[in-house]
C-alpha positions in Angstrom: -18.8 -12.5 -25.4 -20.7 -9.4 -24.4 -19.6 -6.2 -26.0 -17.2 -4.3 -23.7 -16.0 -7.4 -21.8 -12.6 -6.7 -20.3 -10.1 -9.3 -21.5 -7.0 -10.3 -19.4 -4.8 -7.5 -20.5 -7.4 -5.0 -19.4 -7.6 -6.7 -16.1 -3.9 -6.4 -15.7 -4.2 -2.6 -16.4 -7.0 -2.5 -13.8 -4.6 -3.8 -11.1 -1.7 -1.6 -12.3 -3.9 1.5 -12.1 -4.0 1.0 -8.3 -0.2 1.3 -8.2 0.6 3.9 -10.8 -1.4 6.9 -9.6 -0.9 10.6 -10.1 1.5 12.0 -7.6 3.0 8.7 -6.5 6.7 8.5 -6.0 8.8 5.3 -6.2 9.9 4.0 -2.8 12.3 1.4 -1.6 10.8 -2.0 -0.8 12.7 -5.1 0.3 11.4 -8.6 0.2 12.5 -12.1 1.3 11.1 -15.5 0.6 10.2 -15.2 -3.1 12.5 -18.0 -4.2 13.6 -16.0 -7.3 10.1 -15.8 -8.7 9.2 -12.5 -7.0 9.4 -9.0 -8.4 8.5 -6.1 -6.1 8.0 -2.4 -6.6 7.0 0.3 -4.1 5.4 3.7 -4.3 4.5 6.4 -1.8 0.9 7.5 -2.3 0.2 10.5 0.0 0.4 9.3 3.6 0.4 5.6 2.5 2.1 3.2 0.2 1.4 0.8 -2.7 3.4 -2.3 -3.3 3.2 -4.0 -6.7 4.2 -7.7 -6.5 4.5 -10.3 -9.2 4.7 -14.0 -8.6 6.3 -15.4 -11.7 5.9 -19.1 -10.6 3.1 -20.5 -12.7 2.4 -23.4 -10.3 3.1 -22.3 -6.7 1.9 -19.6 -4.4 4.6 -17.8 -2.5 4.4 -15.9 0.8 7.2 -13.3 0.9 8.0 -11.0 3.7 7.7 -7.3 2.6 9.4 -4.4 4.4 8.7 -0.8 3.7 12.0 1.0 4.2 11.7 4.2 6.4 8.0 3.8 6.9 6.3 6.9 8.3 4.0 5.0 10.7 4.0 1.8 12.8 0.8 0.3 11.3 -1.4 0.6 8.2 -4.8 -0.5 7.0 -4.0 -2.9 4.2 -6.0 -4.0 1.2 -5.0 -6.1 -1.9 -6.1 -6.4 -5.5 -5.0 -9.6 -7.3 -5.2 -10.9 -10.8 -3.6 -14.3 -11.2 -3.5 -17.6 -13.0 -6.9 -18.7 -11.6 -8.7 -15.6 -13.0 -6.8 -15.9 -16.3 -7.6 -19.6 -16.7 -11.3 -18.8 -16.3 -11.0 -16.8 -19.5 -10.2 -20.0 -21.4 -13.7 -21.2 -20.5 -15.3 -17.9 -21.5 -15.6 -16.8 -17.9 -14.3 -13.2 -17.6 -13.3 -13.0 -13.9 -12.0 -9.7 -12.7 -9.3 -9.0 -10.1 -10.0 -10.1 -6.6 -9.9 -7.6 -3.7 -9.3 -8.4 -0.1 -9.1 -6.5 3.2 -5.8 -7.6 4.9 -6.5 -5.8 8.2 -3.9 -3.8 10.0 -0.2 -4.5 9.2 3.1 -3.3 10.4 5.7 -1.9 7.9 7.0 -5.5 7.8 4.4 -8.1 6.8 3.8 -11.2 4.8 1.4 -11.6 1.9 0.5 -14.8 0.0 0.7 -14.4 -3.7 -1.2 -16.9 -5.9 0.6 -18.7 -8.7 1.5 -16.5 -11.7 -0.1 -13.4 -10.3 0.1 -9.6 -10.0 -0.9 -8.1 -6.7 -1.1 -4.5 -5.5 -1.1 -4.1 -1.7 -2.2 -0.7 -0.6 -1.3 0.6 2.9 -3.3 3.5 4.1 
């Protein structure tokens, strides 16, 4: 293993660092469709939002509907950063995969997002 290789806990911190930023304030988020394996947290970041989502199901992806309560706009440019079971399992084979980012396009204050099994995801709405 190369010196300075980030292990899974460091990758989790990398994802969390996109949610817990200076000046952010907690904001109400409601979700539906997580079958009990979903945890969700919201933060206001300037003129946008960040949503931290955990899928606690180790075997199944879930696609919850997320609603930003009292959103300030009708649409947002959305991106995601995910670290999940797939990336973690890579580490068992000495492959040190980092979080996966994606452009989710334009979303309304109510949208769906697919969360891979056993994952943490930050969705940023700008």
